[in-house]
TIMAR-399366 format. One record per residue: residue number from 1; x, y, z of N, C-alpha, C, CB in turn. Coordinates in steps of 0.05 Angstrom, whole numbers. Glycine has a CB too. Layout:
// residues N
nr = NUM, n.x = X, n.y = Y, n.z = Z, ca.x = X, ca.y = Y, ca.z = Z, c.x = X, c.y = Y, c.z = Z, cb.x = X, cb.y = Y, cb.z = Z .
...
***
This chain:
// residues 105
nr = 1, n.x = -336, n.y = 3028, n.z = 3009, ca.x = -319, ca.y = 3043, ca.z = 2992, c.x = -290, c.y = 3027, c.z = 2996, cb.x = -319, cb.y = 3077, cb.z = 3002 .
nr = 2, n.x = -272, n.y = 3018, n.z = 2981, ca.x = -250, ca.y = 3002, ca.z = 2977, c.x = -226, c.y = 3029, c.z = 2986, cb.x = -250, cb.y = 2988, cb.z = 2941 .
nr = 3, n.x = -213, n.y = 3025, n.z = 3009, ca.x = -193, ca.y = 3047, ca.z = 3018, c.x = -165, c.y = 3032, c.z = 3016, cb.x = -201, cb.y = 3057, cb.z = 3051 .
nr = 4, n.x = -153, n.y = 3049, n.z = 3003, ca.x = -122, ca.y = 3046, ca.z = 3000, c.x = -104, c.y = 3060, c.z = 3028, cb.x = -114, cb.y = 3063, cb.z = 2969 .
nr = 5, n.x = -89, n.y = 3030, n.z = 3026, ca.x = -79, ca.y = 3040, ca.z = 3055, c.x = -46, c.y = 3037, c.z = 3049, cb.x = -91, cb.y = 3016, cb.z = 3084 .
nr = 6, n.x = -30, n.y = 3042, n.z = 3067, ca.x = 0, ca.y = 3042, ca.z = 3070, c.x = 5, c.y = 3028, c.z = 3095, cb.x = 14, cb.y = 3070, cb.z = 3069 .
nr = 7, n.x = 31, n.y = 3021, n.z = 3100, ca.x = 43, ca.y = 3005, ca.z = 3121, c.x = 36, c.y = 3016, c.z = 3142, cb.x = 71, cb.y = 3000, cb.z = 3120 .
nr = 8, n.x = 39, n.y = 3051, n.z = 3150, ca.x = 32, ca.y = 3062, ca.z = 3172, c.x = 5, c.y = 3063, c.z = 3181, cb.x = 41, cb.y = 3082, cb.z = 3171 .
nr = 9, n.x = -16, n.y = 3059, n.z = 3160, ca.x = -41, ca.y = 3062, ca.z = 3171, c.x = -53, c.y = 3031, c.z = 3173, cb.x = -58, cb.y = 3083, cb.z = 3151 .
nr = 10, n.x = -35, n.y = 3006, n.z = 3172, ca.x = -48, ca.y = 2980, ca.z = 3164, c.x = -54, c.y = 2970, c.z = 3193, cb.x = -29, cb.y = 2958, cb.z = 3145 .
nr = 11, n.x = -37, n.y = 2972, n.z = 3218, ca.x = -51, ca.y = 2962, ca.z = 3241, c.x = -79, c.y = 2977, c.z = 3252, cb.x = -30, cb.y = 2964, cb.z = 3263 .
nr = 12, n.x = -80, n.y = 3000, n.z = 3250, ca.x = -100, ca.y = 3017, ca.z = 3260, c.x = -130, c.y = 3011, c.z = 3244, cb.x = -89, cb.y = 3048, cb.z = 3257 .
nr = 13, n.x = -126, n.y = 3012, n.z = 3215, ca.x = -146, ca.y = 3003, ca.z = 3197, c.x = -149, c.y = 2973, c.z = 3198, cb.x = -139, cb.y = 3013, cb.z = 3170 .
nr = 14, n.x = -141, n.y = 2957, n.z = 3193, ca.x = -137, ca.y = 2929, ca.z = 3189, c.x = -142, c.y = 2913, c.z = 3222, cb.x = -103, cb.y = 2926, cb.z = 3176 .
nr = 15, n.x = -115, n.y = 2911, n.z = 3235, ca.x = -115, ca.y = 2896, ca.z = 3257, c.x = -129, c.y = 2908, c.z = 3279, cb.x = -90, cb.y = 2889, cb.z = 3263 .
nr = 16, n.x = -131, n.y = 2928, n.z = 3278, ca.x = -146, ca.y = 2940, ca.z = 3304, c.x = -177, c.y = 2946, c.z = 3297, cb.x = -130, cb.y = 2971, cb.z = 3314 .
nr = 17, n.x = -187, n.y = 2934, n.z = 3275, ca.x = -215, ca.y = 2943, ca.z = 3268, c.x = -239, c.y = 2929, c.z = 3281, cb.x = -218, cb.y = 2940, cb.z = 3240 .
nr = 18, n.x = -264, n.y = 2939, n.z = 3290, ca.x = -284, ca.y = 2929, ca.z = 3305, c.x = -295, c.y = 2907, c.z = 3286, cb.x = -304, cb.y = 2951, cb.z = 3314 .
nr = 19, n.x = -292, n.y = 2911, n.z = 3259, ca.x = -305, ca.y = 2887, ca.z = 3245, c.x = -281, c.y = 2873, c.z = 3224, cb.x = -334, cb.y = 2898, cb.z = 3226 .
nr = 20, n.x = -291, n.y = 2854, n.z = 3215, ca.x = -268, ca.y = 2841, ca.z = 3199, c.x = -265, c.y = 2856, c.z = 3168, cb.x = -275, cb.y = 2805, cb.z = 3195 .
nr = 21, n.x = -241, n.y = 2847, n.z = 3168, ca.x = -234, ca.y = 2870, ca.z = 3141, c.x = -218, c.y = 2855, c.z = 3120, cb.x = -212, cb.y = 2899, cb.z = 3151 .
nr = 22, n.x = -221, n.y = 2855, n.z = 3098, ca.x = -214, ca.y = 2843, ca.z = 3073, c.x = -185, c.y = 2862, c.z = 3062, cb.x = -244, cb.y = 2845, cb.z = 3052 .
nr = 23, n.x = -165, n.y = 2852, n.z = 3056, ca.x = -140, ca.y = 2865, ca.z = 3051, c.x = -135, c.y = 2852, c.z = 3025, cb.x = -118, cb.y = 2860, cb.z = 3073 .
nr = 24, n.x = -136, n.y = 2869, n.z = 3002, ca.x = -126, ca.y = 2860, ca.z = 2974, c.x = -95, c.y = 2870, c.z = 2973, cb.x = -146, cb.y = 2874, cb.z = 2948 .
nr = 25, n.x = -82, n.y = 2849, n.z = 2967, ca.x = -47, ca.y = 2861, ca.z = 2966, c.x = -48, c.y = 2854, c.z = 2930, cb.x = -13, cb.y = 2835, cb.z = 2992 .
nr = 26, n.x = -41, n.y = 2884, n.z = 2915, ca.x = -41, ca.y = 2886, ca.z = 2895, c.x = -18, c.y = 2895, c.z = 2882, cb.x = -57, cb.y = 2895, cb.z = 2890 .
nr = 27, n.x = -22, n.y = 2903, n.z = 2854, ca.x = 1, ca.y = 2920, ca.z = 2840, c.x = -12, c.y = 2931, c.z = 2815, cb.x = 30, cb.y = 2902, cb.z = 2832 .
nr = 28, n.x = -11, n.y = 2957, n.z = 2812, ca.x = -21, ca.y = 2972, ca.z = 2789, c.x = -18, c.y = 2953, c.z = 2757, cb.x = -3, cb.y = 3002, cb.z = 2789 .
nr = 29, n.x = 3, n.y = 2942, n.z = 2754, ca.x = 19, ca.y = 2929, ca.z = 2730, c.x = 0, c.y = 2905, c.z = 2729, cb.x = 54, cb.y = 2920, cb.z = 2735 .
nr = 30, n.x = -9, n.y = 2895, n.z = 2749, ca.x = -21, ca.y = 2870, ca.z = 2754, c.x = -52, c.y = 2863, c.z = 2744, cb.x = -20, cb.y = 2868, cb.z = 2782 .
nr = 31, n.x = -57, n.y = 2848, n.z = 2717, ca.x = -78, ca.y = 2854, ca.z = 2702, c.x = -101, c.y = 2836, c.z = 2721, cb.x = -72, cb.y = 2847, cb.z = 2669 .
nr = 32, n.x = -93, n.y = 2816, n.z = 2736, ca.x = -116, ca.y = 2802, ca.z = 2751, c.x = -121, c.y = 2814, c.z = 2771, cb.x = -112, cb.y = 2777, cb.z = 2760 .
nr = 33, n.x = -102, n.y = 2832, n.z = 2785, ca.x = -106, ca.y = 2852, ca.z = 2807, c.x = -136, c.y = 2873, c.z = 2799, cb.x = -74, cb.y = 2872, cb.z = 2809 .
nr = 34, n.x = -128, n.y = 2884, n.z = 2772, ca.x = -147, ca.y = 2904, ca.z = 2760, c.x = -174, c.y = 2887, c.z = 2756, cb.x = -135, cb.y = 2918, cb.z = 2731 .
nr = 35, n.x = -174, n.y = 2867, n.z = 2752, ca.x = -199, ca.y = 2853, ca.z = 2747, c.x = -215, c.y = 2852, c.z = 2768, cb.x = -196, cb.y = 2828, cb.z = 2738 .
nr = 36, n.x = -200, n.y = 2847, n.z = 2800, ca.x = -212, ca.y = 2838, ca.z = 2823, c.x = -225, c.y = 2874, c.z = 2828, cb.x = -186, cb.y = 2821, cb.z = 2850 .
nr = 37, n.x = -214, n.y = 2894, n.z = 2825, ca.x = -220, ca.y = 2925, ca.z = 2836, c.x = -254, c.y = 2923, c.z = 2831, cb.x = -201, cb.y = 2955, cb.z = 2814 .
nr = 38, n.x = -269, n.y = 2920, n.z = 2808, ca.x = -296, ca.y = 2922, ca.z = 2809, c.x = -307, c.y = 2904, c.z = 2824, cb.x = -307, cb.y = 2920, cb.z = 2787 .
nr = 39, n.x = -301, n.y = 2877, n.z = 2828, ca.x = -312, ca.y = 2855, ca.z = 2847, c.x = -313, c.y = 2869, c.z = 2876, cb.x = -292, cb.y = 2827, cb.z = 2847 .
nr = 40, n.x = -288, n.y = 2884, n.z = 2884, ca.x = -289, ca.y = 2885, ca.z = 2914, c.x = -300, c.y = 2911, c.z = 2917, cb.x = -261, cb.y = 2881, cb.z = 2930 .
nr = 41, n.x = -302, n.y = 2938, n.z = 2895, ca.x = -317, ca.y = 2955, ca.z = 2900, c.x = -347, c.y = 2945, c.z = 2904, cb.x = -312, cb.y = 2974, cb.z = 2883 .
nr = 42, n.x = -358, n.y = 2934, n.z = 2888, ca.x = -384, ca.y = 2914, ca.z = 2887, c.x = -387, c.y = 2906, c.z = 2923, cb.x = -377, cb.y = 2880, cb.z = 2863 .
nr = 43, n.x = -369, n.y = 2888, n.z = 2929, ca.x = -368, ca.y = 2880, ca.z = 2957, c.x = -373, c.y = 2898, c.z = 2980, cb.x = -346, cb.y = 2870, cb.z = 2961 .
nr = 44, n.x = -364, n.y = 2918, n.z = 2973, ca.x = -360, ca.y = 2938, ca.z = 2992, c.x = -383, c.y = 2947, c.z = 2997, cb.x = -345, cb.y = 2958, cb.z = 2985 .
nr = 45, n.x = -398, n.y = 2960, n.z = 2970, ca.x = -421, ca.y = 2974, ca.z = 2974, c.x = -446, c.y = 2954, c.z = 2982, cb.x = -427, cb.y = 2991, cb.z = 2948 .
nr = 46, n.x = -445, n.y = 2924, n.z = 2969, ca.x = -469, ca.y = 2907, ca.z = 2984, c.x = -463, c.y = 2900, c.z = 3017, cb.x = -473, cb.y = 2874, cb.z = 2968 .
nr = 47, n.x = -436, n.y = 2894, n.z = 3025, ca.x = -430, ca.y = 2893, ca.z = 3052, c.x = -431, c.y = 2913, c.z = 3071, cb.x = -410, cb.y = 2885, cb.z = 3053 .
nr = 48, n.x = -429, n.y = 2940, n.z = 3060, ca.x = -430, ca.y = 2967, ca.z = 3076, c.x = -414, c.y = 2969, c.z = 3102, cb.x = -459, cb.y = 2973, cb.z = 3084 .
nr = 49, n.x = -425, n.y = 2968, n.z = 3129, ca.x = -407, ca.y = 2975, ca.z = 3146, c.x = -400, c.y = 2950, c.z = 3164, cb.x = -416, cb.y = 2998, cb.z = 3161 .
nr = 50, n.x = -411, n.y = 2929, n.z = 3154, ca.x = -403, ca.y = 2898, ca.z = 3171, c.x = -372, c.y = 2890, c.z = 3162, cb.x = -428, cb.y = 2867, cb.z = 3159 .
nr = 51, n.x = -360, n.y = 2902, n.z = 3144, ca.x = -332, ca.y = 2896, ca.z = 3132, c.x = -318, c.y = 2922, c.z = 3126, cb.x = -334, cb.y = 2878, cb.z = 3106 .
nr = 52, n.x = -292, n.y = 2922, n.z = 3128, ca.x = -273, ca.y = 2937, ca.z = 3117, c.x = -257, c.y = 2931, c.z = 3090, cb.x = -257, cb.y = 2939, cb.z = 3136 .
nr = 53, n.x = -258, n.y = 2941, n.z = 3071, ca.x = -245, ca.y = 2924, ca.z = 3051, c.x = -221, c.y = 2952, c.z = 3038, cb.x = -274, cb.y = 2909, cb.z = 3024 .
nr = 54, n.x = -195, n.y = 2935, n.z = 3040, ca.x = -174, ca.y = 2961, ca.z = 3033, c.x = -154, c.y = 2946, c.z = 3013, cb.x = -154, cb.y = 2975, cb.z = 3063 .
nr = 55, n.x = -140, n.y = 2965, n.z = 3005, ca.x = -122, ca.y = 2949, ca.z = 2982, c.x = -95, c.y = 2961, c.z = 2993, cb.x = -128, cb.y = 2956, cb.z = 2944 .
nr = 56, n.x = -69, n.y = 2945, n.z = 2992, ca.x = -42, ca.y = 2952, ca.z = 2994, c.x = -31, c.y = 2947, c.z = 2968, cb.x = -26, cb.y = 2937, cb.z = 3014 .
nr = 57, n.x = -14, n.y = 2970, n.z = 2963, ca.x = 0, ca.y = 2962, ca.z = 2939, c.x = 25, c.y = 2955, c.z = 2950, cb.x = 1, cb.y = 2984, cb.z = 2916 .
nr = 58, n.x = 34, n.y = 2930, n.z = 2935, ca.x = 60, ca.y = 2909, ca.z = 2945, c.x = 78, c.y = 2923, c.z = 2931, cb.x = 61, cb.y = 2875, cb.z = 2937 .
nr = 59, n.x = 82, n.y = 2944, n.z = 2914, ca.x = 108, ca.y = 2952, ca.z = 2908, c.x = 110, c.y = 2979, c.z = 2925, cb.x = 112, cb.y = 2956, cb.z = 2876 .
nr = 60, n.x = 97, n.y = 2993, n.z = 2936, ca.x = 98, ca.y = 3015, ca.z = 2950, c.x = 105, c.y = 3006, c.z = 2984, cb.x = 69, cb.y = 3029, cb.z = 2945 .
nr = 61, n.x = 88, n.y = 2980, n.z = 2987, ca.x = 88, ca.y = 2966, ca.z = 3017, c.x = 112, c.y = 2938, c.z = 3016, cb.x = 50, cb.y = 2953, cb.z = 3026 .
nr = 62, n.x = 130, n.y = 2943, n.z = 3006, ca.x = 146, ca.y = 2917, ca.z = 3002, c.x = 149, c.y = 2896, c.z = 3031, cb.x = 176, cb.y = 2927, cb.z = 2992 .
nr = 63, n.x = 155, n.y = 2916, n.z = 3052, ca.x = 164, ca.y = 2904, ca.z = 3081, c.x = 134, c.y = 2889, c.z = 3090, cb.x = 176, cb.y = 2932, cb.z = 3108 .
nr = 64, n.x = 112, n.y = 2900, n.z = 3085, ca.x = 87, ca.y = 2890, ca.z = 3098, c.x = 78, c.y = 2869, c.z = 3081, cb.x = 64, cb.y = 2912, cb.z = 3103 .
nr = 65, n.x = 80, n.y = 2873, n.z = 3058, ca.x = 78, ca.y = 2847, ca.z = 3038, c.x = 92, c.y = 2822, c.z = 3047, cb.x = 92, cb.y = 2853, cb.z = 3010 .
nr = 66, n.x = 120, n.y = 2826, n.z = 3050, ca.x = 136, ca.y = 2804, ca.z = 3059, c.x = 127, c.y = 2795, c.z = 3094, cb.x = 170, cb.y = 2816, cb.z = 3054 .
nr = 67, n.x = 119, n.y = 2810, n.z = 3099, ca.x = 106, ca.y = 2802, ca.z = 3131, c.x = 85, c.y = 2773, c.z = 3128, cb.x = 83, cb.y = 2832, cb.z = 3144 .
nr = 68, n.x = 72, n.y = 2784, n.z = 3108, ca.x = 49, ca.y = 2765, ca.z = 3104, c.x = 54, c.y = 2749, c.z = 3079, cb.x = 21, cb.y = 2779, cb.z = 3102 .
nr = 69, n.x = 81, n.y = 2745, n.z = 3076, ca.x = 85, ca.y = 2719, ca.z = 3053, c.x = 68, c.y = 2725, c.z = 3032, cb.x = 77, cb.y = 2688, cb.z = 3063 .
nr = 70, n.x = 69, n.y = 2753, n.z = 3014, ca.x = 47, ca.y = 2751, ca.z = 2992, c.x = 69, c.y = 2741, c.z = 2970, cb.x = 28, cb.y = 2784, cb.z = 2984 .
nr = 71, n.x = 67, n.y = 2725, n.z = 2963, ca.x = 80, ca.y = 2707, ca.z = 2935, c.x = 66, c.y = 2713, c.z = 2908, cb.x = 75, cb.y = 2672, cb.z = 2938 .
nr = 72, n.x = 43, n.y = 2714, n.z = 2907, ca.x = 27, ca.y = 2721, ca.z = 2881, c.x = 2, c.y = 2741, c.z = 2891, cb.x = 14, cb.y = 2692, cb.z = 2866 .
nr = 73, n.x = -1, n.y = 2755, n.z = 2877, ca.x = -18, ca.y = 2774, ca.z = 2871, c.x = -43, c.y = 2767, c.z = 2846, cb.x = 0, cb.y = 2796, cb.z = 2865 .
nr = 74, n.x = -65, n.y = 2779, n.z = 2852, ca.x = -79, ca.y = 2788, ca.z = 2876, c.x = -79, c.y = 2765, c.z = 2897, cb.x = -109, cb.y = 2797, cb.z = 2870 .
nr = 75, n.x = -79, n.y = 2772, n.z = 2918, ca.x = -72, ca.y = 2755, ca.z = 2941, c.x = -98, c.y = 2776, c.z = 2964, cb.x = -30, cb.y = 2756, cb.z = 2950 .
nr = 76, n.x = -114, n.y = 2766, n.z = 2970, ca.x = -139, ca.y = 2773, ca.z = 2990, c.x = -135, c.y = 2763, c.z = 3016, cb.x = -167, cb.y = 2763, cb.z = 2980 .
nr = 77, n.x = -133, n.y = 2776, n.z = 3036, ca.x = -132, ca.y = 2764, ca.z = 3067, c.x = -156, c.y = 2772, c.z = 3082, cb.x = -107, cb.y = 2776, cb.z = 3085 .
nr = 78, n.x = -167, n.y = 2758, n.z = 3094, ca.x = -187, ca.y = 2770, ca.z = 3112, c.x = -180, c.y = 2766, c.z = 3141, cb.x = -215, cb.y = 2758, cb.z = 3106 .
nr = 79, n.x = -180, n.y = 2787, n.z = 3156, ca.x = -175, ca.y = 2793, ca.z = 3178, c.x = -202, c.y = 2794, c.z = 3199, cb.x = -160, cb.y = 2817, cb.z = 3175 .
nr = 80, n.x = -199, n.y = 2781, n.z = 3224, ca.x = -217, ca.y = 2780, ca.z = 3244, c.x = -208, c.y = 2784, c.z = 3271, cb.x = -229, cb.y = 2758, cb.z = 3243 .
nr = 81, n.x = -209, n.y = 2805, n.z = 3281, ca.x = -194, ca.y = 2807, ca.z = 3312, c.x = -167, c.y = 2814, c.z = 3312, cb.x = -194, cb.y = 2780, cb.z = 3328 .
nr = 82, n.x = -154, n.y = 2816, n.z = 3289, ca.x = -129, ca.y = 2825, ca.z = 3288, c.x = -112, c.y = 2800, c.z = 3272, cb.x = -118, cb.y = 2833, cb.z = 3320 .
nr = 83, n.x = -127, n.y = 2778, n.z = 3272, ca.x = -118, ca.y = 2756, ca.z = 3260, c.x = -120, c.y = 2750, c.z = 3235, cb.x = -126, cb.y = 2739, cb.z = 3270 .
nr = 84, n.x = -104, n.y = 2737, n.z = 3216, ca.x = -111, ca.y = 2727, ca.z = 3193, c.x = -135, c.y = 2697, c.z = 3196, cb.x = -79, cb.y = 2720, cb.z = 3179 .
nr = 85, n.x = -156, n.y = 2704, n.z = 3184, ca.x = -174, ca.y = 2673, ca.z = 3183, c.x = -178, c.y = 2667, c.z = 3157, cb.x = -204, cb.y = 2672, cb.z = 3197 .
nr = 86, n.x = -173, n.y = 2674, n.z = 3135, ca.x = -179, ca.y = 2663, ca.z = 3107, c.x = -160, c.y = 2684, c.z = 3086, cb.x = -217, cb.y = 2664, cb.z = 3101 .
nr = 87, n.x = -149, n.y = 2668, n.z = 3063, ca.x = -132, ca.y = 2680, ca.z = 3048, c.x = -143, c.y = 2667, c.z = 3019, cb.x = -102, cb.y = 2675, cb.z = 3058 .
nr = 88, n.x = -137, n.y = 2685, n.z = 3002, ca.x = -157, ca.y = 2675, ca.z = 2967, c.x = -130, c.y = 2691, c.z = 2956, cb.x = -202, cb.y = 2694, cb.z = 2954 .
nr = 89, n.x = -120, n.y = 2674, n.z = 2935, ca.x = -101, ca.y = 2681, ca.z = 2919, c.x = -110, c.y = 2678, c.z = 2896, cb.x = -80, cb.y = 2669, cb.z = 2922 .
nr = 90, n.x = -110, n.y = 2701, n.z = 2875, ca.x = -121, ca.y = 2693, ca.z = 2849, c.x = -150, c.y = 2712, c.z = 2845, cb.x = -126, cb.y = 2659, cb.z = 2850 .
nr = 91, n.x = -156, n.y = 2717, n.z = 2817, ca.x = -182, ca.y = 2723, ca.z = 2813, c.x = -207, c.y = 2707, c.z = 2832, cb.x = -184, cb.y = 2718, cb.z = 2785 .
nr = 92, n.x = -222, n.y = 2719, n.z = 2842, ca.x = -247, ca.y = 2703, ca.z = 2859, c.x = -270, c.y = 2710, c.z = 2840, cb.x = -254, cb.y = 2714, cb.z = 2895 .
nr = 93, n.x = -291, n.y = 2694, n.z = 2839, ca.x = -312, ca.y = 2703, ca.z = 2826, c.x = -334, c.y = 2722, c.z = 2850, cb.x = -325, cb.y = 2676, cb.z = 2811 .
nr = 94, n.x = -340, n.y = 2734, n.z = 2841, ca.x = -361, ca.y = 2753, ca.z = 2860, c.x = -376, c.y = 2735, c.z = 2879, cb.x = -383, cb.y = 2770, cb.z = 2842 .
nr = 95, n.x = -396, n.y = 2724, n.z = 2870, ca.x = -407, ca.y = 2703, ca.z = 2884, c.x = -396, c.y = 2692, c.z = 2904, cb.x = -412, cb.y = 2687, cb.z = 2872 .
nr = 96, n.x = -372, n.y = 2673, n.z = 2897, ca.x = -358, ca.y = 2655, ca.z = 2924, c.x = -348, c.y = 2675, c.z = 2934, cb.x = -334, cb.y = 2631, cb.z = 2919 .
nr = 97, n.x = -335, n.y = 2699, n.z = 2928, ca.x = -318, ca.y = 2712, ca.z = 2948, c.x = -339, c.y = 2721, c.z = 2971, cb.x = -300, cb.y = 2737, cb.z = 2935 .
nr = 98, n.x = -362, n.y = 2735, n.z = 2963, ca.x = -384, ca.y = 2748, ca.z = 2976, c.x = -390, c.y = 2717, c.z = 2996, cb.x = -413, cb.y = 2762, cb.z = 2951 .
nr = 99, n.x = -398, n.y = 2698, n.z = 2991, ca.x = -405, ca.y = 2673, ca.z = 3002, c.x = -387, c.y = 2669, c.z = 3024, cb.x = -403, cb.y = 2652, cb.z = 2982 .
nr = 100, n.x = -363, n.y = 2672, n.z = 3019, ca.x = -341, ca.y = 2663, ca.z = 3036, c.x = -335, c.y = 2686, c.z = 3057, cb.x = -314, cb.y = 2655, cb.z = 3019 .
nr = 101, n.x = -335, n.y = 2712, n.z = 3046, ca.x = -334, ca.y = 2732, ca.z = 3071, c.x = -357, c.y = 2735, c.z = 3095, cb.x = -335, cb.y = 2760, cb.z = 3058 .
nr = 102, n.x = -380, n.y = 2727, n.z = 3079, ca.x = -413, ca.y = 2733, ca.z = 3089, c.x = -403, c.y = 2710, c.z = 3119, cb.x = -448, cb.y = 2717, cb.z = 3058 .
nr = 103, n.x = -398, n.y = 2683, n.z = 3114, ca.x = -390, ca.y = 2667, ca.z = 3125, c.x = -378, c.y = 2672, c.z = 3158, cb.x = -374, cb.y = 2658, cb.z = 3107 .
nr = 104, n.x = -362, n.y = 2693, n.z = 3155, ca.x = -351, ca.y = 2702, ca.z = 3179, c.x = -359, c.y = 2734, c.z = 3192, cb.x = -322, cb.y = 2698, cb.z = 3173 .
nr = 105, n.x = -380, n.y = 2742, n.z = 3179, ca.x = -396, ca.y = 2766, ca.z = 3186, c.x = -415, c.y = 2760, c.z = 3212, cb.x = -415, cb.y = 2774, cb.z = 3160 .
***
């Protein structure tokens, strides 16, 4: 399941996570962001408890988005051990995204 987070939950849910976390920085008005939604839902089901997948609304969490230099959305950042390890900008094909994520699991 993809969890919607806000800035207050980010540290606990992402940076302190025991498993890698993929965070989708998105906005409701962004067409490509909406295209990523079902891909992320499928990835969450397929990967299960091996990873956390979360979404951050950039409009509602502007300071957090600025902290991570989000300039284009959708922007997916993969975190492991509290550190950014990979960044994907734009719509990602499902299989390519899963292959990249699985390399870190």
